[in-house]
C-alpha positions in Angstrom: -0.2 0.2 0.0 1.1 3.7 -0.6 0.2 7.2 -0.2 1.6 9.5 -2.8 0.7 13.0 -2.3 2.1 16.2 -4.2 3.5 18.8 -2.2 1.8 21.5 -3.8 -0.6 22.6 -0.9 -1.9 21.6 2.4 -3.0 17.9 3.3 -6.6 18.1 3.2 -9.2 15.6 4.5 -9.9 13.9 1.3 -6.4 13.1 0.8 -6.0 12.3 4.7 -9.0 9.7 4.2 -6.9 8.2 1.2 -3.8 7.9 3.7 -5.8 6.5 6.4 -7.6 3.9 4.4 -4.3 2.6 2.9 -2.7 2.6 6.4 -5.5 0.7 7.8 -5.7 -1.8 4.9 -1.9 -2.4 5.1 -1.8 -2.7 8.8 -4.8 -5.4 9.0 -3.4 -7.4 6.3 0.2 -7.5 7.5 1.5 -5.5 4.6 3.6 -2.6 4.4 2.5 1.0 4.0 4.8 3.5 1.7 4.9 7.2 1.6 5.9 8.6 -1.7 6.3 12.3 -2.7 5.1 13.1 -6.5 7.0 16.4 -6.7 7.4 16.6 -10.6 5.3 19.8 -10.7 8.4 21.7 -10.3 6.4 25.3 -10.3 4.2 24.6 -7.6 5.9 22.0 -5.4 7.5 23.6 -2.0 9.5 22.0 0.5 7.3 23.7 3.0 4.4 21.8 2.0 6.1 18.4 2.1 7.4 19.3 5.6 3.8 20.2 6.8 2.4 16.9 5.3 5.2 14.7 7.1 4.0 16.5 10.2 0.3 16.2 9.5 0.9 12.4 8.7 2.8 11.8 12.1 0.2 13.9 13.9 -2.6 11.5 12.7 -0.5 8.5 13.8 0.2 7.2 10.3 3.5 6.0 10.3 5.2 4.3 7.0 7.5 1.6 6.6 9.1 3.3 3.9 9.6 6.7 2.7 11.6 9.8 2.1 13.9 11.7 4.5 13.1 15.2 5.6 12.7 17.8 2.7 16.5 19.2 3.3 17.7 15.8 2.8 17.3 15.7 -0.9 19.7 13.8 -3.0 20.9 11.9 0.4 19.4 8.2 -0.2 20.9 7.4 3.3 18.0 9.4 4.7 15.4 7.4 2.9 13.7 4.7 4.9 13.3 1.2 3.0 15.0 -0.2 0.3 12.7 0.9 -2.8 13.6 4.5 -2.8 14.3 7.2 -3.8 10.9 7.9 -2.8 10.5 11.4 -4.5 9.8 11.3 -8.2 12.1 14.1 -9.0 15.0 11.9 -8.0 13.5 9.1 -10.0 14.0 10.5 -13.8 16.6 8.0 -14.7 14.3 5.3 -13.9 11.5 6.5 -16.0 13.8 7.3 -19.0 15.0 3.5 -18.8 11.6 2.3 -19.3 10.6 5.0 -22.0 13.6 3.6 -24.0 12.2 -0.1 -23.5 8.6 1.0 -24.6 9.9 2.7 -27.6 12.4 -0.1 -28.6 9.4 -2.8 -27.9 7.2 -0.7 -30.3 4.6 -0.3 -27.3 5.3 3.3 -27.5 6.2 6.0 -30.4 7.4 9.7 -31.0 4.8 12.1 -31.5 6.2 15.3 -33.4 2.9 17.2 -33.5 2.8 20.5 -32.8 0.4 22.5 -30.2 -1.1 24.1 -33.3 -1.5 20.6 -35.3 -3.3 19.3 -32.1 -5.3 22.1 -31.7 -6.8 21.8 -35.4 -7.3 18.2 -35.1 -9.6 18.8 -31.8 -11.6 21.4 -33.5 -12.0 19.3 -36.6 -13.2 16.4 -34.3 -15.5 19.1 -32.4 -17.2 20.2 -35.7 -17.9 16.4 -36.7 -19.4 15.7 -33.2 -16.5 13.3 -32.6 -14.6 12.6 -29.4 -11.8 15.3 -29.2 -9.0 12.6 -28.7 -5.5 12.2 -30.5 -5.9 11.5 -34.3 -3.1 9.3 -34.1 -1.4 10.8 -37.1 2.2 10.0 -35.7 1.6 6.4 -34.9 2.5 4.9 -38.2 5.5 7.3 -39.3 7.7 5.4 -41.5 11.3 4.9 -39.9 12.9 7.2 -42.2 10.5 10.2 -41.3 11.3 9.5 -37.8 15.0 9.6 -38.3 14.6 12.8 -40.4 12.7 14.7 -37.8 15.2 13.8 -35.0 17.8 14.9 -37.3 16.1 18.2 -37.6 16.0 18.4 -33.8 12.2 18.3 -34.1 10.7 18.1 -30.5 8.7 15.3 -29.4 6.3 13.7 -27.1 6.4 9.8 -26.2 2.8 8.3 -26.7 1.8 4.7 -25.7 -0.1 2.7 -28.1 -3.5 1.7 -27.1 -4.7 -1.6 -28.7 -8.3 -2.2 -29.9 -9.6 -4.1 -26.9 -11.6 -2.4 -24.0 -9.6 -1.6 -21.0 -10.9 -3.8 -18.0 -10.0 -3.5 -14.5 -11.4 -4.7 -11.3 -12.4 -1.9 -8.6 -12.6 -3.4 -5.1 -15.4 -0.8 -4.3 -17.2 -0.5 -7.5 -16.8 -3.9 -9.0 -15.6 -4.1 -12.6 -15.0 -1.2 -14.8 -14.6 -0.8 -18.4 -13.2 2.0 -20.7 -13.4 1.7 -24.6 -10.0 2.1 -26.2 -11.1 5.1 -28.1 -12.2 7.0 -24.9 -8.3 6.5 -23.9 -6.8 7.5 -27.1 -2.8 7.1 -27.2 -1.9 9.0 -23.9 1.3 10.8 -23.5 4.0 9.2 -21.3 6.6 12.0 -21.7 5.9 15.5 -22.6 7.6 17.2 -25.6 11.4 17.5 -25.4 14.7 16.7 -27.7 16.6 13.7 -27.9 19.4 15.4 -26.0 16.8 17.3 -23.8 14.1 14.8 -22.7 10.6 15.9 -21.6 9.3 15.6 -18.4 7.4 12.2 -17.9 3.6 12.6 -17.1 1.7 11.6 -13.8 0.0 8.4 -15.1 3.5 7.2 -16.5 5.4 7.7 -13.4 2.8 6.5 -10.8 2.4 3.4 -12.7 6.2 2.8 -12.9 6.8 3.6 -9.5 3.7 1.5 -8.2 5.0 -1.6 -10.2 8.7 -1.2 -8.9 7.8 -0.6 -5.4 5.6 -3.6 -5.5 2.4 -2.1 -4.8 -0.6 -4.7 -5.1 -3.2 -2.4 -3.9 -4.0 1.1 -4.9 -6.5 3.1 -3.0 -7.2 6.5 -4.0 -10.1 8.9 -4.8 -12.5 8.7 -7.5 -11.1 11.6 -9.4 -8.4 9.1 -10.4 -10.9 6.9 -11.9 -10.5 8.2 -15.6 -6.5 7.8 -15.1 -6.9 4.2 -14.4 -7.3 2.7 -17.8 -4.3 4.6 -18.9 -2.4 3.2 -16.1 -3.7 -0.3 -16.8 -2.5 0.1 -20.4 1.0 1.1 -19.2 1.2 -2.0 -16.8 0.2 -4.3 -19.9 2.6 -2.6 -22.3 5.5 -3.4 -19.9 4.2 -6.8 -18.8 3.5 -6.1 -15.1 0.8 -7.4 -13.2 -2.2 -5.0 -12.7 -2.8 -4.2 -8.9 -6.5 -4.1 -7.3 -7.8 -0.8 -7.4 -10.2 0.9 -5.0 -11.5 4.3 -5.8 -13.1 6.1 -2.9 -16.1 8.3 -3.1 -15.9 12.0 -3.3 -16.4 14.0 0.0 -19.2 16.8 -0.2 -20.0 19.6 2.1 -23.7 20.0 3.5 -25.1 21.6 0.5 -23.7 18.5 -1.3 -21.2 20.3 -3.3 -17.6 19.2 -3.4 -16.0 20.1 -0.1 -13.9 23.4 -0.1 -12.9 26.3 1.9 -16.2 27.6 1.9 -17.6 24.9 3.9 -15.1 25.6 6.7 -11.6 23.9 7.7 -10.6 21.4 5.3 -6.9 20.9 5.8 -5.5 18.6 8.5 -3.3 21.7 9.9 -6.5 23.7 10.2 -8.0 21.0 12.3 -4.8 20.9 14.3 -4.7 24.6 14.9 -8.5 24.3 16.1 -7.7 21.8 18.7 -9.1 18.6 17.5 -7.6 15.6 18.8 -5.9 13.3 16.2 -7.9 10.3 17.5 -11.2 12.1 17.0 -10.2 13.2 13.4 -9.2 9.8 12.3 -12.1 8.1 13.6 -14.4 10.7 11.8 -12.3 10.4 8.5 -12.8 6.5 8.6 -16.5 6.9 8.7 -16.7 9.1 5.4 -17.5 6.0 3.2 -17.3 3.4 5.6 -18.9 1.6 8.5 -18.8 -0.9 11.2 -19.9 -4.3 10.5 -22.7 -4.1 13.2 -23.9 -0.8 11.4 -23.9 0.9 14.9 -20.5 1.2 16.3 -19.1 4.8 15.5 -16.3 5.2 18.2 -12.9 3.5 17.9 -9.5 3.5 19.1 -6.8 3.1 16.3 -6.3 -0.8 17.3 -10.0 -1.2 16.9 -10.3 0.6 13.8 -7.3 -1.5 12.3 -9.2 -4.7 13.3 -12.5 -3.6 12.1 -11.6 -1.9 8.6 -12.4 -3.9 5.2 -12.8 -2.2 1.8 -15.9 -4.6 1.3 -17.7 -2.1 3.8 -16.7 1.1 1.7 -19.4 2.4 -0.2 -19.2 4.3 -3.6 -21.7 6.7 -2.5 -20.6 10.2 -1.9 -19.7 11.1 1.7 -21.2 14.2 3.6 -18.7 15.9 5.8 -20.7 16.8 9.1 -19.0 19.2 11.5 -21.6 18.4 14.1 -20.7 14.6 13.8 -16.9 15.7 14.1 -17.5 17.8 17.1 -19.4 15.0 18.9 -16.8 12.8 18.4 -14.1 15.3 19.5 -15.9 15.9 22.6 -16.2 12.2 23.2 -12.5 11.9 23.0 -11.6 14.9 25.0 -13.7 13.2 27.9 -11.4 9.9 27.6 -8.2 11.9 27.5 -6.1 12.3 30.6 -6.5 16.1 32.2 -2.5 16.5 31.8 -2.7 15.5 28.2 -5.7 18.2 27.6 -3.7 20.7 29.5 -0.6 20.1 27.7 -2.4 20.8 24.1 -4.6 23.6 25.6 -1.8 25.7 27.0 -0.8 27.3 23.7 -4.1 29.0 23.6 -3.8 30.8 26.7 -0.1 31.9 25.8 -1.4 35.6 26.5 -2.5 34.8 29.9 0.0 32.3 31.4 3.6 32.1 31.9 5.8 30.3 29.4 5.1 26.7 30.1 8.7 25.5 31.0 8.7 28.4 33.7 5.3 27.5 35.2 5.7 25.8 38.7 3.9 22.3 39.3 1.0 24.3 41.3 0.1 26.3 38.4 0.4 23.2 35.9 -2.1 21.3 38.2 -4.4 24.3 38.5 -4.5 24.7 34.8 -5.3 20.9 34.2 -8.3 21.4 36.6 -9.4 24.7 34.6 -9.2 22.7 31.4 -11.0 19.7 32.8 -13.9 22.0 34.2 -14.5 23.8 30.9 -13.7 21.1 28.2 -17.3 19.7 28.9 -18.8 22.7 27.1 -16.5 23.0 24.1 -16.2 21.1 20.8 -12.4 21.7 20.1 -9.6 23.3 22.3 -9.3 26.7 20.8 -12.9 27.5 22.1 -11.3 27.1 25.7 -10.1 30.7 26.3 -13.6 32.2 25.3 -15.2 29.9 27.7 -12.5 30.4 30.8 -11.6 34.3 30.0 -13.6 35.4 32.7 -11.4 33.6 35.1 -8.6 36.0 34.4 -10.1 39.3 33.4 -13.5 39.8 35.2 -15.1 43.1 34.0 -18.1 43.7 36.2 -19.3 46.6 33.9 -19.3 44.5 30.8 -21.1 41.8 32.7 -24.0 44.2 33.8 -24.2 45.4 30.4 -24.8 42.2 28.7 -28.1 42.0 27.3 -28.9 38.4 28.4 -28.0 39.4 32.1 -30.2 42.6 32.1 -33.7 40.9 32.8 -32.2 38.8 35.6 -30.4 41.8 37.2 -33.5 44.3 37.0 -35.4 42.2 39.4 -35.5 43.3 43.1 -34.7 39.7 44.1 -31.3 40.2 42.5 -30.5 43.5 44.2 -31.4 42.0 47.4 -29.6 38.7 47.0 -26.5 40.6 45.8 -26.5 42.7 48.7 -26.7 40.0 51.3 -23.7 38.2 49.4 -21.8 41.5 49.6 -22.5 41.8 53.2 -21.2 38.3 54.1 -18.1 38.7 51.5 -17.0 41.9 53.4 -17.2 40.2 56.7 -14.9 37.3 55.6 -11.0 37.8 55.3 -9.9 34.3 54.5 -10.0 32.6 50.9 -13.6 31.5 50.3 -13.9 27.5 50.2 -17.0 25.7 48.6 -18.3 24.9 52.2 -18.1 28.5 53.2 -19.7 29.7 49.9 -22.4 26.9 50.4 -23.2 28.2 53.8 -23.5 31.8 52.6 -26.1 30.7 49.9 -28.1 28.7 52.6 -28.0 31.8 54.8 -29.3 34.2 52.1 -31.8 31.8 51.1 -33.4 31.7 54.7 -33.0 35.5 54.9 -34.7 36.3 51.6 -36.9 33.3 50.9 -35.5 33.2 47.4 -34.5 30.1 45.8 -33.7 28.4 42.3 -32.9 30.9 39.5 -33.8 33.8 41.6 -31.1 33.1 44.0 -28.2 31.5 41.9 -28.4 33.8 38.8 -27.5 37.0 40.1 -24.6 35.4 42.0 -23.4 33.7 39.0 -23.5 36.8 37.1 -21.5 38.7 39.9 -18.8 35.8 39.7 -18.5 34.8 36.1 -20.5 37.5 34.0 -23.0 35.1 33.1 -26.0 33.6 34.6 -24.9 29.7 33.5 -21.7 28.0 33.6 -19.8 25.1 36.0 -21.2 24.2 39.3 -20.0 26.6 42.4 -18.3 23.9 44.5 -15.8 23.1 41.4 -15.8 26.8 40.4 -15.1 28.5 43.6 -11.7 26.5 44.6 -10.4 27.1 41.1 -11.0 30.9 41.2 -9.3 30.9 44.7 -6.4 28.9 43.9 -5.7 30.9 40.6 -5.8 34.0 42.6 -3.3 32.7 45.6 -0.9 31.5 42.4 -1.0 35.2 41.3 -2.0 34.3 37.8 -4.1 37.5 37.6 -7.4 35.6 38.6 -9.6 37.9 40.8 -10.7 36.1 44.1 -14.3 35.5 45.0 -14.5 38.4 47.4 -12.9 40.9 44.7 -15.4 39.7 42.2 -18.3 40.2 44.5 -16.9 43.8 45.6 -16.4 45.0 42.0 -19.8 43.8 40.7 -21.7 45.0 43.8 -19.8 48.3 43.7 -20.4 49.1 40.2 
């Protein structure tokens, strides 16, 4: 199995799913997973994209048995991992040239001297006659003398593969038997136009076939946008006498509007999901479900070992998959609940960089306090970058803004709110020690008895005074977190300071 991305942009969810399915199939069946970089698009390929690609795959937990060294190690075969290298197509040009010569020698390919103008004229003529706009084959039967004459004149040429008269048929593990008529494939270009002494660049369908064959790839799992490429590749396999692998073409991923998933639907790159604070196991779990389902038709949450054991191509559907952010968020919440507090805290720290000290300078007490804060608020978020908005009141409580909030106005306008807050302030001013959950509970019970208020009338104004909103975490968890944060001098106002600020406004 292999994953062969092009380093021309960020790794998006469609390619990540392809990588995952290949990895799962290889691991379940005891095979190897190879990583190969298709970087022959010199103008668009960039080392930074390759670096990001490697980081994203590692973050997802998709390790490879064979693959390239880091981008800075280009040309250094000792850095490659595995016996089938090099693993960048830009470093394999001699290999492709060798097989091009073989195909020409065996008469399975030919030189095409057609100019761009001639090819365009042929296309227009075919369109005028309502015929398929494919190559006319004008160079296919050039006499040897004409070929030598063109070469002697230095005339540039492309190399084309001769397609036979039989349909090109292959088995797709998702779609069954697929067949293409030979005239729909025409004679595809293998190598773009060049000179005998300056060879042209080999095209994707040619190099990917050579690489897959030489690297022993037995199964090719990829997106259905490659379906039309497959008959050309099958023809190349046959021309070189190589065994055709099994193919599996995965369905397109669509947005909620049933259009192809794109940036307008929201985050689509793996790096974006990383930045938003999704857990890799949640994203992997969700990607697996985009076109595949468990045998029991019900199970939706998997660890990686469970997913590896359960995954089969037989349960992959050819129907388009809809990317559902609500489902992804549900899975992320599930895995956040299962994650250890220390791990969540480690991942969440970067989102609080403007509020906390450098992590390597933080004391153990601060680290424990932050882990408790993350655990308290993680139950009400979908991904970790939402944490600061939820917990910001802990650090910079603004009483005036809390009073000005529209959703608080109705609560605070009631006479019961004024009375409850006055009673709360009276007790707070008479208490000089840190407020414990037990002391706070005692205050609330006293205020309930003194005022006869209970429920929302009692608790909502108090919560607004402490947090700026009338809903949130339970007081018995919130109070110690506030007091500990204040004692650690993290810029967290104490319970008494919050009450004084709010009532004094």
